[in-house]
C-alpha positions as CSV (number, residue, x, y, z in Angstrom):
1,X,76.5,171.7,127.0
2,X,76.6,169.9,130.3
3,X,78.4,172.5,133.2
4,X,81.0,169.4,133.8
5,X,82.1,169.3,130.6
6,X,82.3,173.4,130.4
7,X,84.1,172.9,133.8
8,X,86.4,170.6,132.3
9,X,87.4,171.9,129.5
10,X,86.1,170.8,126.1
11,X,89.2,169.5,124.7
12,X,89.6,167.0,127.4
13,X,85.7,166.2,128.1
14,X,85.1,165.1,125.0
15,X,88.9,162.9,124.4
16,X,87.9,161.7,128.0
17,X,84.3,160.8,126.9
18,X,86.0,159.0,123.8
19,X,87.9,156.8,126.0
20,X,85.6,156.0,128.3
21,X,83.5,154.8,124.8
22,X,86.2,152.8,123.8
23,X,86.6,150.9,127.0
24,X,83.2,151.0,127.1
25,X,82.9,149.0,123.9
26,X,85.6,146.3,124.3
27,X,84.2,145.2,127.9
28,X,80.8,145.0,125.8
29,X,82.5,142.8,123.2
30,X,84.6,140.6,126.0
31,X,81.6,140.2,127.8
32,X,79.9,138.6,124.5
33,X,82.7,137.0,123.8
34,X,82.6,134.8,127.0
35,X,78.5,134.5,126.7
36,X,78.8,132.8,123.7
37,X,81.9,130.8,125.7
38,X,78.9,129.6,128.3
39,X,76.7,126.5,126.8
40,X,73.5,128.4,128.7
41,X,70.9,130.2,125.9
42,X,70.0,132.6,128.7
43,X,73.8,133.3,130.4
44,X,73.4,136.4,133.2
45,X,76.5,137.5,134.5
46,X,76.5,135.4,137.7
47,X,76.4,132.2,134.9
48,X,79.5,134.1,133.0
49,X,81.2,134.8,136.2
50,X,80.9,131.5,137.1
51,X,82.1,129.7,134.0
52,X,85.5,131.8,134.3
53,X,86.0,131.9,138.1
54,X,83.9,129.2,140.0
55,X,81.3,129.4,142.1
56,X,82.8,132.0,144.3
57,X,83.3,134.3,140.6
58,X,79.5,133.7,140.9
59,X,78.8,134.8,144.4
60,X,81.0,138.1,143.8
61,X,79.2,139.0,141.0
62,X,76.0,138.5,142.6
63,X,76.8,141.1,145.7
64,X,78.2,143.2,143.0
65,X,75.2,143.6,141.4
66,X,73.0,143.3,144.7
67,X,75.6,146.4,145.7
68,X,74.8,148.1,142.1
69,X,71.3,148.0,142.1
70,X,71.7,149.9,146.0
71,X,74.1,152.5,145.4
72,X,71.5,153.4,141.8
73,X,68.2,153.9,144.3
74,X,70.3,155.8,147.1
75,X,71.6,158.1,144.9
76,X,68.2,158.5,142.7
77,X,66.6,159.3,146.1
78,X,68.8,161.9,146.6
79,X,68.4,163.4,142.9
80,X,64.7,163.5,143.6
81,X,65.0,164.9,146.9
82,X,67.6,167.4,145.9
83,X,64.8,169.0,142.5
84,X,62.0,168.1,145.0
85,X,63.6,170.9,146.8
86,X,64.4,173.1,143.9
87,X,61.1,173.0,142.4
88,X,60.1,173.8,145.8
89,X,62.3,176.7,146.6
90,X,61.5,178.2,142.7
91,X,57.8,178.1,143.5
92,X,57.2,179.2,146.9
93,X,58.7,182.0,149.5
94,X,59.1,178.8,152.1
95,X,62.0,177.5,152.8
96,X,62.6,174.0,151.8
97,X,64.6,173.2,154.9
98,X,61.5,172.8,156.6
99,X,59.9,170.2,154.7
100,X,63.4,168.1,154.1
101,X,65.4,166.7,156.9
102,X,68.9,167.9,156.3
103,X,70.8,171.3,155.0
104,X,71.6,171.6,151.8
């Protein structure tokens, strides 16, 4: 089990995951309903937001999508660097902080 499940407790963690699952499912169904009301064959998030909220909604959806991708790339970089640091630490006796900027 992931450490977060063990730390949070099995009952609470699985209950929280179940609640998040139902919120995600509900959101997906609402998004499909909204997509059916947009008269475009390939409606995007921006198209749905524009249909619901006008041009301002489209702009907000586009900005949020760009920010989401930006945060994803940054978090992926942190994950990769941390993984490389762990591998170097396990494989060799070299201090991994001498290769990377920042301290762990």
